[in-house]
N, C-alpha and C positions, 0 to 999 in steps of 0.2 A: 313458108319460111318466116322465122322470127327475126325482126329487125332490131328489137331492143331486149336486152337481158341484163339482169343484175345478179352477179355471183357473189356469194359471201364465203369467206374462209374463216372457219371457226377456230377459236383457241383450244388447244388440247390440254384440258384441265385434269382429266381423270388419271393420267399416268405421268408422274414427274419426269420420267426418262424419255418421254415421247417428244422428239425434236423435229420430226419430219413435217413437210408441208405438201399439200396436194397440188398446189400451183406455186412455182418459184417466182421471184421478182422478174427474172428474165422472160419467162413464159408470159407472165402478166403483162409486161411491157409490149411484147409482140402481139398478144391478143387484143390489147387496147388500141394498138396501131392499125390492125387489120379490120377489126369490127367496131365501126364508129358508134353503133348503138349499144355497146357493151360498157358496163361499169363494174368494178370489182371493189368490194368492201372487205377489209381484213380486220379481224379483232386483234388488238395489240397483245403481244406475248413476249415475255422475257425468256421464255423457254425454247421457242422456235429457233431453229438453226439459222434462219434468215431474220435479221433485225427489222423492226418496224420502219426505220428510215429507208431501207432498201425498197420496201413496197411503196412508200410515199414517192420516192424518186422514180419508180416505175409508172406512176400515175394512178395508183390505188388510193382509196380513202381508208384511213385507219381509224376505226371507232369501235366501241363495244356493241353498238346497236346494229343488228342484222335483220331487223323486223321488216325492212323494205325489200329484202332480197327474194328473187324468184327461186333460186336454188342455193343451198348452203353446203359447201364441201368441207369434209374433215378427213382425218386418217382413221383414228380409232373410234369406237362407239362413244356416244355422247351420253352424259348422265341424264336420266329421265327429267330431272328438275330443270335442266337447261334447254329442253326442247321448246321452241316457239310454236304455239298452237297454229295449226293450219299450214305450216311450212313444209317445203320439200327438202330432204337431206340426201346426201350421197356420201357414204363412208363404209368402212368395214364394220358391219353390225354384229358379227359373231353371234348370230341367233339360229342360223340354219341347222346347226347340229344340236339344237336344243340346249345350248350352254346355259346352265342354271343362273350364272351370274348376271345374265342380261335379260332375264325374265321381266325385271322391273322396267327396263328400257322399252321392251315391246308393249307392255301394258300402258306405259306412259304415252307412247306414240298413238296407241289405239284410243285412249281417253281424250287426247288432244287433237285428234283428226289429222295426224301428221303423216306425210308420205316419206317412206324410207326406201332408197335405192341402195343396193349393196354392190360394191366394186367386184366382189367375188363372182357375181352372176352376170356381169357384163360380158357377153359372149357373142361372137360372130355367127354367121350362118353355118360355119363348120364346127360349131360348138366349142371352139377354143376361146379361152379367156383373152380379153382385150387388154387388160391392165393388171398389174400386180407387182409385188416386191419379191417374188419367189427366188430370183437369182441372188439377190442381196442377202436374203435369209439363209440360203445355202452356203454362200461365201462366208458370212460371219459365223454361222452355226458350225461349219467344219473347222474353222479357225479355233473357236472356243472348245470344241471337242478335243482337238489336238493339244490345246493348252492344258486341258484337264489330264489328258493321257501323259503328257510330259511331266506334270506335277505328280501324278500317281506313280509313275514308274521310275522317275528320276533320270530319264534319258535325255531330256532337254527342258528348257524353260522359255516360255513366251510371255511377252508383255500382255497386260490386261488390255482389252479393247478400248478402254477409256484413254489410252495413250496413243491410239491409232488416229492419224489425221485423215488418211484416205486409203483407197484400194491398193495403191502402189506400195505404201508402207506396210500394209497387211501382208502382201506377197514377199516383201523384203524380210519382214520379221519371221514369217513362217518357215523360211529357209533354214532356220535354226534346227528344225526337225528333220532335216535331211540326214539320212543314215540311221534313223531309228528303226526298230523292228516291231512287227505286229501284223495282225490280220484284221481287216476292217470290213464290216458288212454295211452296205448302203441299200435302203429300200426306197423305191419311188421312181417316177419318171417325170421329166419336164424341167422347168427352169430351176427348181430347187436343187435337183441333183446335178444340173449343169454347173451351178455354183460350187457344190460339194466337190465334184470331180476336178474342177480347176485347181482347187486348193490341194487336193491329194496328189494331182499330177505335178504340182509345183515342188513337192517334197520328194518326188521320185517314186511314189507308190505305183506299183505295177498292177494294172487291171488284169484279172485272171477270169477264166471261165468257171462254170459250176464245178466241174470235176476237179480242177486244180484247187479251188477254194476248199472243197470238202476233203481233198487229199493232202499231200505234203508238197507244196510248191517250193521251188528252189529260191525264189526271191525272198529277201528279208522282210520287206514291207509290201503287202499286197492288199488289194480291195476287190470286192465283188459287188457289182450293181445288180441286185436281185429285182426281177420284174414280178408283177402279180402272178405270172405263171409259175414262179418259183415258190412264193410264200403263201399262195392260195391254191386249193385243189378242189376239184369237182368229181364226184364219184362216177359220173357218166360221160363227162366231156374231157377229153385229153387236151383240146384246144378251145379257147374261148376269147372273145373280144373284151376290151376294157368296158365297153358300153353294156355288154351282157352282165359282166360282174357287178357293175353299179346298179343295174336294173333288177338283178336277182341275187343279192348278196346272201340271202338266207339259204341258198343252195350250196354254199361253199363252206369249207372248213380250213383252218390255218395249217400251213405246212412249214412254218418258219423255224420250228424247234431245231431241226437238223442243221440249220445255218447258224443260229444263235450260239449253239453249243461249240461251234468251231471259231467263234469270233472273240477277239480281244476288245474290239471297239464296235459299237453299232450306232450308225447315224440314220435316223428315220426321217425320210422326206416324202412319204407316201400319202395318198388320200385315204381317209377312213372316216366313217360316221357310225352312229350307234346301231344301224341296221346290220353292220358287218360283224362277223365273228371276232372274238378276241384273238389276237395273235398268240398270246401266251397266257396261260392261267396262272393264278397266284401259286398254286402247287408246283407247276412246272418251273416257275421262276426260282424256286428254292432248291431245285435239283442240284446235286453236286457237280454234274457235268456242264452246267451253265457257267462259262468261264469269263464272260465279259467283265472288263474292268471299268469301262466308261460307256454310258449310254447318252446320246444326244438326240433329244426329241425335237427336231426342227419343226415338224408338223404341229407339235404342242397340243395334243389331244389329251385333256385331263377332265374326267377319267376317260381312258381310251383303251387301245388294244394291248398296251404293255403295262404291266402292274408297277413298273419302276417309275412311271410318270405320276407322281403323287401330289405335287404342288408346283405352282409357278416359281421360277427363279428369276433373277433380274440381271441386267447388264452390270450392276455394281456388285451383286453377289450371285454369280452365275451358277454355282454348283452346290449340291447337297449330296449326301450319301444315303443309300438304302441298304440296310442290313439284310443279308441273304436269308438268314435263318427265320426271320419273322416279318420281313418287309417293312420294318419300321424306319422312320426318317432319322438320320444321324448327321452330325456336322460333317462338312466336306473333308475328305481325306483323313477321316478319323480312324480307319482300320483298313489294312491292305485287302481284306476279303470282302469289303463292302463294294457295291456298285456305285460309282460316282456318276451323278445324273445332271444334265443340263436341260432345262425346260423354259427357255426365255421366249416370250411371245411377241417381242418387238425387236428382234435381232437386227433388222436393217437400220435401226436408229443409231447403231454404232458407227455407221458410215452415212450419217443423215444427209449431208450435202449431196453426195453422188446419187444416193438412192432416191432423193427427192427430185433431182434433176431428171433422172431417168423416168420416174413415175409421171412427173408433170408433162414431159414430152408425150408420153402415152395418152394422158388425159386430153392434151391439146389436139392430137391428131386422130385418136381412135374413139373418143367419147363425145367431146363437145360438138363435133359436127352434127350429131343427132339432136342436139338442142337447137342449133341454128336452122338446120335443113328439114327437120321433122324426123320422127322415129320410124323411117321407112322400112327398116328390117326388124322392127319390134325389139331392138336391143335394150332400150330403156324399160320397156314393158316387162320383159323377161327378168330383168334385174330388180323389179319392184317387189319388195317384201310386203309393204303395206301401202295402200293408196287411200289417202284421206282417213287413215285409221283402220281400214279394213284389209284383211289379209288377201293377197293375190292368190288365185286358185292353187298354184303349185306349192304354196306355203300353208295350206289349210291344216296341215298336221301340227301346226303350232297353236291351234285354236285354244287349247287349254291354258296357254300362257297369257291369254287375254282375260281370264276370269279373275 
């Protein structure tokens, strides 16, 4: 058991709209009270949703220097130039899917003998994730998609998320969409789709089954939550587990076309990586019977399974259009026949206070005990991408990123 530990909280510099914090002042205060050998050092930030003074009041030290910390926590990936040689970091690294933009980060961590643990791979013995922002991403993602749909069709108008104070105001505002008409496809399972469904149910959208979605349902506004058994198919297996799909993705092909061509709106909250087949080819995306008006990629895989996800958008400028005839990027809402797309990769920052409070509580109860009491379930080991600059065995497929 560790009796002394120094935790650092890094300033989020790489993304101007990133306001979340991995540990809130309230959680910091409680941790410092319970664990006498703990100290917390916070880099100052005018961008963070909690001000520096609130951390000082909680008992933290606020300074730029994190070099004495045993582990440094952040939210998003850190610039390679900011890594402190030999240190241990815990953040969303966004490297596991071989994201090209973070190749420099991985190389920098390797060269400087840095250890990186990734929140995404903190999992219990049941293989379920221990921490995440999925619910908040689904909540804000669904709201933004509905806002785009209202602007696109003229059926209703919602405030930008920059005007939303909290979750309660989001649900109050989204009620303006009650009474609208449309057919919404949602893919995925888990906390992301839990958030999506809460928003859809708040506006009176009726969940339907497969036959009703592909047929002619009576309700004006419907949605169908498609599982992998709907949008993926195997030539020899009528039934398969999620684990089998993730272990043998090369055996599957996409079956999503028949659903997309019936949808006005598509909200993607599924898991996907480069080993999986594309959901829709570029040629299929240009077919005339593809009728979707708005596509919201909450999963934010770029490039990914859907050719409409072509670039990242932001909370300030959440939408862009994709022209159907050639899949070129166009200004948002510039033509009725375009697909309006949302691909924001930090959606929870729109509700930064509540999302951070929820996440910090998860960190306190589900992750930090493994630092105090030892990694008895190998939770931290499995989440380690690099240890002292060397790739953990499960991430050896990233070896070429270190060259």
